[in-house]
N, C-alpha and C positions, 0 to 999 in steps of 0.2 A: 235145376242147380240146387244140390244138398250143399246145406250150412255146412263148413267144414269145423271139424273138432276145434282146430289149430285157427284160429284167426288171425294169425300173423301175415300180412300184406294179401289178405281178400280184399277182391274189388268193391265188394259192399262197404267195406269199413276204411274207405281210403277218397279224401277228397283233394281230387289234382286241383289246387288252385296256388299258384305261384305267390300269392301275398305270403301263405302261410308258409312254415318250415317242415311241414310233412312230420310235427312230432308227436300228434295226438292221434290214434284211428280210431279209439273205443272208450267205451266207458262203463263202469258197474252202476245199474240202476238197482235203487236200495229201496225197502221198506220194510220194516220186521223183521230186519236182518243184521247181522254184525259179522265182521272179521274179526278174528282174534289171532293174536301171536304171543307166546309166553317165553322169553329168553331164558338160556339156559346158565347164559354168564353174564356179569354185571358190568355195563360199558359207561358212558357218563350221564350220571342221572341228574347234573347240575348245569350240561351243555347240551344242547341240541337243536336241530331246525326241522320242522315240519314244514310240507308245502302241499297241497293239493287245488285241484281244479274242480268247482262244486257249481252244480245246476240245482236250485233249490225245487223242489213239488210244494204242496201246501205249507202254509206258514202257521207250522205247529214247532213243539220243542224240537230240536235237532241236533244231536250230538254227532259231533264230528271225528275228534279224536280224543282218547282219556286213556289213563293208565290206572291200573287198580290199586286199591288200599294196600297196604303193609302195615305192621306194627299198631294195628288197631286205628289206623286210618291217619295214620302220620305219615303224610307225604303221598296225596293222591292229585291229580292234576287233569283238567279236560277242558276242551273248547267247544261252544255250541251256540246254536242260535236260540231264541227264545220265540215263543207265539208272537210277540209283539215285533219282532225284526231286529232285536237287538242282538248283536255277538256278546258272548259272556266266556268269562274265562273263570276256572273254580279249581279251589284247593285246597286241600285240607292237612292242616299241621296241628296235630292234637286236639283237633275238633274246633280248631278256632275258624275255621270255614272264611277266610277273607276273601269270597269271590265278587264278582260283579260285572258290570256291564263295561265294555271294552269301548268308552266313549257314548257321544251321543247318537252317532250314527243310526239309522234303521235300515237293512237290509230285504228288502221286500220285493225284489225282482224275481220273477218265477219264470223268464220266457228267455234268459240266456246265461251264459257263465261268468261267475266270480272265480279269482285266484286268491286262494289265504295261503300266507308266510307267516308261521310262527316261530320267532328265534329267541332263545334263553341262552343265559350266559349267566348263571347265577353267582357266579362269584364276583363278576364286576356289576353286580345288580343292575344286570339289561333284560330286558321284557320288552321285546316290540313285536307288533302285530301290522300286515299289511293287508289290503285287499285292492287287489288290482293295480299293484306296484303304490298305492298311497297307504302312507303311513299312518296307522287309525289310532294306535295307544304307543304311548312311551312311559305308562302310568306305572313306575316301579315302587312306589310308596307301599301297595299292600302287598308287596313281596318280599318279603324280608331276605338280608343279605347271605348268599351263599345257600341257600336253601335247596334241599333235595327234592327234587319232584317226584322222583319215585318211577319215573319214563327210563327205560333202558336199564331196568334193576332186575338181577338175576330171580325169576320166580313170579314176577310183578307182570299180569298178563296186560297186554296191550291191544287197545280194540278199537276198531274204526267202523262208526256206524251207529254208537249208542255209548250210553253212559255206562262203564265198567262193572257199574255197581247194581247197574239196573235190567237184568235180563228180560229182552223182550219188552220192555214196560214204554209208557209214553214219550220216551228221550229219544227212539229210535229216528235216525235221519230220514228224511224223506226226499227221495231227488235221486240225482247222479253225481258220480265221483271219478273225476280221470287222473291220470299222471299224480300219482300221490309218491314222493319222495320225502323219507326220513333221514334225517343225517345225526347221526350217532358220534357226541364230541366235537361237532362243529357248531360256530355261529355263524349264519349266513345270509345274507338280503335277497330282495327278490331279484335280480340282476343274476343270481346263479342260476334260477330258473326258466326268466323269461325276458323277453325285451320290447320297447316300445316301437311300434312302426304306423307312422302317422297318426297319431293320436290314440294307437289301439294295442291293449297290454296281449302278449301274445306268448305262446310256450315255447322254450327251446327246444330245439332236436338234439336228444343225448347230451343231456348238460354234462360237463363234466366236474363229477362231484366225489368225495369223499365220505362213505358210508359209515364207516368205523363198527364197531362187535354188532350192533343190534340195529342197524339201521337197513332200509330197503327200500325197494322200488316196485310200487305195483302200477303195470300199465294195463291189464284186465284183456290181454291178448290170447287167454287160453280159458277154456270153459268147464274145464274139469272140477269136479266136487271135493278132492282130496289136497292134504296142505303139501304140495309137492312143485315141479317145475310144468306140471301139466294142469295146477287147477285155477280157478278164477282168482285165488289170491297167491300167485306165483309171483316170488321175489324175484326180480330180473336184474337186479343190482350188482349181481356176483355174490351176494353173501349168502344166500340160501335161507335168509329168515322166512320161509313161507308160513301165510296165514292160513288157518281153519274155515271155512266156511260155514254159515249158520244159518238157514233158511233162504239159501241162494242157489239160483240153477244156472245153466248154461243160458237159457232164456232171457237172464238178467244182464249178460255181458250184449251192448249193444252200439250201433256206431254212434250215437250222438254224443257228440264231442267239442270242445271249446273253439276245433277249427271245423265242424261241420255241424253247426245247431240245427237238429230237426223241431219240427211242430209238435207242439204237444195240444193236450187240451190247457187251455188259460185259466186258472184259477181266479185271476183277478175280475174275470167278467162273471157279471150277475145278469144276464141282459132279462130274464124272463121268471127270476125264482120268485117264490113268495114265501119259501120256509126255508128252515136248514135242513132239509130233507135230502139237497144233491150234495155228494159228494163225490171226490176225485181222486184216486190211488194209484198205484203202480206206475210211479214217473208221470202223474198225468195225464194216463193213458185209459184208466180204467173209470168209467163213470157209472153213479148209482144213482136214479131216480125214484125216492121212498115216496113221495107225497102222492095221495089219492085222491087229490083236489083238481090239481091242473099239472099240466107237463111244463118240465123244466129243461134249462138246454146247457149245453158247454159250447162254446165256440173256440177255435185255435189261435195260436199265438201269432199265426203266421195269416194277414189278408193280403191276398192276390190279385194282381189287376192286368196280368198280361200272361202268355203260356199256355202251358197242357200240364195239368195236374191230377195225380190219382192217388187216392188212398185208401184204405179198406176198414171195414168195421164189424167185428165178431160180434153175434146176438148171444152173449151171454144167458140173459134171459131177457124174453118180451114183454113181460108187465103187461101193464094198460095200452102202451102204446109204444113203437118205437119210430122213429124217423134219422134218417140219413140223407145228408147233404151240404147244401151252400147257403149261406145269407147273402144277400144283397144289398142289405141295409146295416151297414157298419157303424151308423149312427145311435143303431139300438143299443149298440154295445153299452152306452150309458146310462140306460133305464134304470138298471137296478131292480126292476119290479117287473113283475109279469103285467102286461097288458094285451088285450082280446085282439086288438089290430096288428099285433106287434109277431105273433107267434106265425111261424112257416113263412113267411116273408123271405122269397128266394127260391129254391128249387129242390125238393124233398122227396123221398120214396119213403113211402108209410108201408108198416107191417101189413096193412090190409092190402096191399098191391096198389093203392092209389098214389097219385104223384100230386105232389102241391105245388100249386104256382103262386106266390104271394096271397097265400092263404085261400086259393080257390083249388079245391081236389078233385079230380077226374080220374077215370079209370087209367092204370099204365101199363101193370105188368103182374107177376105172379106173387101170390100173400109170401110172407117170411116168418120165421119163427126162431125160438131158442135152437143154438147149434148153428144156424146159417152165418154165412159171411158175405156181408155187401160193398161191392166194390162201387167207387165213384170218380168218374173220369171226366172230367170239367175243360173243355178247351176255350179260354176266353179268348183266343185269336179268330175264330172263326163262331163263337156264339154257341156251342153246342155243349150239352151235357148227356153222359148214358151211364146208367145203373147197371148191376150186374148182381146177381143172385148165383152165388156159389159158382162164379167165372161164367156164367149165360147171362150174355146182354139180355135185356128189359126194354133194349129199343132206344134209340136215340132223342134228345129233345133238341129241336132247333128253336133258333129266333131268342135265345137268352138274350134278354134285357141287358145292356152293359152298364156298369156304374163308373164312374170315375175312381170312387173310394175303395172298390175293390170288392171281391167275394171272400167269403169265410166259410172253411170248412167248417162243419157244425153238425152234431147229434144231439135229438130230443128225447124225452119219455116220460112216464110216468107210472105211479102204483108199483116199484116192482123192477121197473125196466134196467138191467144193467148192460153196459156196451162198452167195447174195448177198441178205441181205435188203433191202426197203426197206419203211421204218415211215413214209414218206409223204414222205421228202426228195430220192428220187432214182427215176423212173422209168425211166432207163434204164440200172439196176443197173451204175454205174460203166463206162458206155458201151457194154455189150455187147447191148444193146437201142436202139432208136431211143425216145426220149423220147415219152412221150404228153401228159404235163401235167393227167391229170384230177383233182380235188378231192376232198374228203370234204364230209358234210353242212351243214360250217362254212365252207366253201369253201378251206379248207389244204390244202394236200401238193399231192403230185406223182406220183400213180400210174399204173401199165402200164396197167391197166383199170378201168372205171368202178366207182365205191367202190358196195357195197351200199346202199339207202337206209337214212339213219339211222347209218350208222357211221363214224367217226372215225380219223383219222391218231392214229398213239401220238405225241404231242408234249405238253408242257406248255402250251400254250395251250390243249388241249381235257381237261387235266386238272380236274376239280371242286375249285371254291374251298372251299379250306378252312374251318371255323370261327375257327380260331386261325390269324393267319398275316399276312401285310403288308399283305394289300388288304383284310382283311377289320375289324370294328370292333375285335376285340383280337388282339393280337401274344402269340407263346409267351413273352416277359418280363413280360406281365401277369401271369402266373400261375405261373412260377417263374424263379426268380433265384441266381445265385452271387455272393456277395460277400466280398471278401479285406480283411482288415486286416494291414498289415504291420506294425503293434507294438502289442501292447495295454498298456493300462495298466491300475492299480488306482484309477482315478478313475471317477467316473459319467461313462458317455460315449455319445451318441448314435451308432450305427451308422446310416449312410445310406446310399440309392444301390439299394435293393433295387425300386425302383420301385413298389411298392405294400405296402398294410399286411400283412405276411406272419401267415398263422396256423398255421405247422408252421415251425420253426426248427432245424436243426441243424447243431451247431457242433463244431470240431476244430481242436487245435492242430496245426500242420503241423511244428515243430521240437522239440517236447517230447510226452514220452510220458505224457499225459494220456488221461481217458477221451473219447470221443464223449459230447457232451449234447445231448439232443431237448427241445425246446420245442412246447406247442401252447396255441392261445386258447381251446380248449375247456374243457383242464385248468387253465388260466390261468397268466399271470406267473409267473415264481419256481419253478415246478414242475417238476423235469427227471427223465428217465430216459437210461440209460447205455447205449446199445448193444453195448458189449463187454462187458457183466457182467449176470447176472442180478438185480442190486439192485433193491429198493423205490422206488417214487418218493419222492425229495427235493425238500424245501422250502428255499429260500434268499432271503429278502428282499431282498439286493442280489445276486441272480445278474441272469437276464435280468426286468428291472421291468416292462417293457412292450411290447407290439406297439406301433410308431409306423406313421403314414402313409408311412413310406418307409423302412422299417428296424426296428431295436430299439435300447433301452436297455438298457445294463449299469448294473450298481449301482457306488456306492464299496466299495471293498476286496473285491470281489466274489470268491466262491469259485467262480464260474464259471471253473474252472480252465484252459479251452484260452486264455480271453482274458486273464488276468492274467501278471504276470512277462514283459511284453517279449515275447509270443508272437507268432508270426507265424498268423493263425488264416484259415480258411474258414468260411463260413456259407451252407448250403443253404436256399432259403426257397419255400415253398410258399403261395400263396393259397387259403384254404376261404371263409369267406362272412363275412370281416371280424371273427369273433369270435361271431357271431350264431349261436345254435343252436336246436335244433327237436325236441320230442319226437317218437319215432318208434315205431308202434305195429304196423310191419309184420310185425315177426315174434313168437315166443313171448314173447320178451323185450322191454320196452320201452326203448329205447334213447334217448340223445341224441345229435342227429347235426349237425354242421354241415358242408356239402356246397357245392361248386362241380362244378356238374352240366355248366358248359359246358369245364372243363378235366378232368373226369374223376376229380375227389378229394372225398374226406371222410374228415372225423376221427369216429369212432365211440366214443361212451364207455356203458358199461352195468355193472351188476355180475351176477356168476354166480350160476348157480341148482344147479349139481353135477348136471344132467339132461342131454339130450339139448334142444337149442335150436335157434329161429332168430332173428337179429336182422336188423333192418331197417339199412341201409347209406344210404339217399339218393341214391345215383347216380343210379337211373334207368336205368343200363345193368349188364349184366354185368360185375364186377369182375374184373380179372385178376390182380392180387396183393392179397394182404392182410399186415398185418405187425401183431402182435398181442402186447400186453405188459400182465402181471397187475403192477398197480401197487403189491397191497398185500401181494405176498409176492415172496420172490426164487427166481421162475420165469423158466426162457428164454423168450427172444422167437420167437415162431413163425411161420412164414411159408406162407403159401398162392401157389402161383405156378400160372398156367394152364398152362404144360408141364409140370408134374410132375402136375397132376391133383390130385384130391380125395382120394386113397387114400396120399398122400406130404405130408411136409412137410420143412422143412429149418431150423436155428436161425438167427439172425442174431447171436448172441452166441457162435457157434463157428464152427468152420471144418469141421465134419465133412459127410460125403454126405448126401445126403436119405436118408430112411428112411420105411419104409411106418407109416402111423399111422393112426387111426381119427378122428384129433384133428377132421376136419370132418365125422364122422358120415357117410362115405365118400360125402357129397352136395355137387355141384356148388352155388356159389353161383349165383343167380339175379338177374334185373334189378331184384329188390326186397330180398333178403334173404341173408345166408351162414348156413351151419348148424355146430353146435358139436356135440363129444360132450361127455361129462361130464368131459374133461381139465381137471385143475388150472389147466395155463398161461393157459388163456383161459376158463374157465368152472368155475374153483372156488366155491363156495357161498358166496355175500355178499361176494368181493371186487370189487373195483372194477378194470375192464379197459379198455384203451385199443385201438381197432384204426385203423391206417391204410390205406383202402382208395384202390383205384388202378384204374383203366377206360383203355382203349385209346382216343385221342382221335387220328383220322387225322391226318396230319400234324403233332402234337404231342408222341405220347405212345405207346409201344410197349413191350411185353412178350411178350418171346420166349425162344427157346432156339436154339443152334447146336452142331455137334459140331466140337470141336478136331481139327487134322490134324498137329498138331507141327512145320510147317513154317513158315518164314520168310515164304512166298507161303500165308497162311493162310486162315482163313474169311473170305468176305466174308457181311455181315448186313445184310438191307434192313431200315430203318426206314420209309422214306418219308419222311424229313426229313434235315437234317444236324444231327446231336446236339450238346446244350450239356452233357449229363450224361449221366452211363451210371454202374451200378451192375452187376457181373456175381458170379457163382457157380457155382463148378465141383460138378455134384452130384452126380459118379461119384466121385469120391476126397476125401481130407480135403485144404482149401485154403481160405486165407480168402476172405472176399469182397473185391472192390475196387472204389474208386469213382473215377471218373476225370470232369474236367469241362473246359470250355475258359476258364476262367478264370486256371486255375493252369497250363495249357499253351495257349497263343492259335495254336499251328500244330502241324503234324503234323511227327514222331510223337507222339502222347499217351503219356506217360510217366510225370509224377507222380502216384503211387497212395497211396490211403489205405485204410485197411482198417476194416469197420465191426465186425468182430469182434475188434479188437486197439486196443491203446493205443499201437501203434507209430507214431513219427515218418513223416512221408512218407518213402515208398522212390522209387526211379526205375528206368525198364525202358523198353526202345523196344516197348510193349504194341500199341498200337493206331495207325492213321488213322480219323480224322473224314473224312468223305466227303460230296458233296452229298446222298446218299440212303441211308445208313447210315453202317456202320465196317467197317474191315478190318483184321483179326487180322495182325500182322505179325511177331510173333516167339514162340518156344515159351516158356511160363511157364504154372505148374500154375492160376495165377489168371485164365488167359485162353485159352490154347491148347495143351494138352497133348492127345498123339494119341488119338482116340477118346474122348475124357472128353465128358460133356455138359455145356452151359454155359446158365444162366438169365441173363437180363439184363432190366432196366427202363432205359429212355432217355427223356428229354424233350428236346425239340427245341429248335435256333436258329432255323431258318426251314424251312419244309416244301419237299419237292423241286421242287414247282412254281415257286419265285421263289429256291432257294439258289444262291448261288454256288459254284463248285468251292473245295475248301481245301487 
């Protein structure tokens, strides 16, 4: 099927997902390019609103929208991202240049879409900027009253994708833009362009807007190169303010959009790189490997756990070597440096015709070289993978080893290799081939060759619907939520805003050195344990008095120290089964279980026997993390984590490294029970024990590990969702556990940290970025990113990657 010149309504640019409004079907991929339009009439240069959906590429200086100078640089305005990730505005009034950062936020997510609104009403000294409907700047102090910005002025060029004064310089936007609206003479806020749906900011379809003299709407539905209604820069607002295109072609109009996010190569991952010789461009699809020493790699933004998937790679230059395939070692995404044992882990087709399976290379198919197109069809439901050279099958590989953490489309090369990937968004491979327009089994995508029957493009519309998510019966904050209290009191207080009746509440003062206190509805209100010490369970009738329908109640004169004395407090809350427990006889010890199988969480209480035993946990799936506490004796909190395995444990109340124990009887948990030795921490004869049990739920919770690299460009950890809560532990050396969440830090970098093993007040440090599909370590700290240290983590979602906005 040929790609149509006019893409309006074309199936490969359509995402049939009832969650969205069908508002945006395509975007413009930009790099070293610009759109320009010079008004012939003056509109309102003191009042206007600019709105655009943006997906960042590499993290370089990127100008989004600018107006050219007039009258000797008197009246210039622009908005742009810096290479550090800050959003900046710039304007010039007689050379004064009062420009700068728009707040402290950093925008370094390259895997999904942001929505930007820049609204100005200079006569009323209003200058506001929103990202994803969150107000990020009201800083009017540096903008003089009634200032003339030069935008909408006759003869003053307006530019999209570059600084107006910097023709194809280092400030060009790198990435994708979609649904751009500019309203001349209108001050508008984000709800004129989008709406919030179950916690996700999405575009409105055909918003009701007044565009004014020089306003415009760019939907990128056309592919022509002229400044007219058939061009890439066609204005569809009705004003006919069409933009001229510079260094853009039909191939730059792609189906990647905020309603159907396509995979790209993830510039936040550096799994095997040892030099700066690897670069990625053309919307993070074009990878160049210049090192002549070792192979470099790029992995995709999507980690896939089930289904049938297809992607293509155009070999622009074969270089020293070229590998196309899938990695089955997601944890290696965090290494940040090349390791000999890591290269090739997974299933790869090399240019010499060999196949590589977990770093073992054997004869497979034909050799390939510059100009060839390699297809990869991997079936995670039937454990097969087939590679194609120029649409000719090289044979099916069967018995592909399954992995719970998923497979990652990946490419590798060195010494001049250049590979361009197509996950379904561009069959021209950035204009290097003639577009063919083949779609997948769902009618989505733009592939060079016919897609194998039943296989799909790697995009969000094709991801399976999560059981917990914005388009499901239940959302993430129906099962986990964080609540902040700015000033505690000593009077009885109902703390609301949780959104459900919590069954496990963990509280900590942020500004006073009090213990963490943990309550659950199975043990009953008023009974608490402290994660930072070994103390037995305590009871206080005026501590947490009740678990309520939307929160908890704290008693009068409470000795619940995190809440008293005017403290600033955080409460982390999980839902189990509303306090309703049941007897469980799956193990040799009969337990009392309160389980939320939808969210993979259960509270288990039992009496120890002092002998090897098994205990039913009620999850119906294999738990990945277990936290135990002896309620009757001063014993350590013991933690099982899947990444450490059944022969090791780490304490929650201390900062020590993991140690080898027979604590779990050297037996991994099953879908029905966990195993115990006679160790007194969790099985002392006659003692009451509580265990908090957690299972992975795709798109909602994740329990994994990564290896630090001691670098500000630290490990990227894929969770499959945008995190809301994260707890990390260095298991190689002594370091405190650390807890981070999105309520204490509403933007990146995430830095306000509390330590479960310590009474310490809240610390700060630029630890990580939360992004739409996981988190990225950004600085060197023993608690999160020391070189060669192994870290375990538990994470809970804000939104699954299928729907998550960039952060």
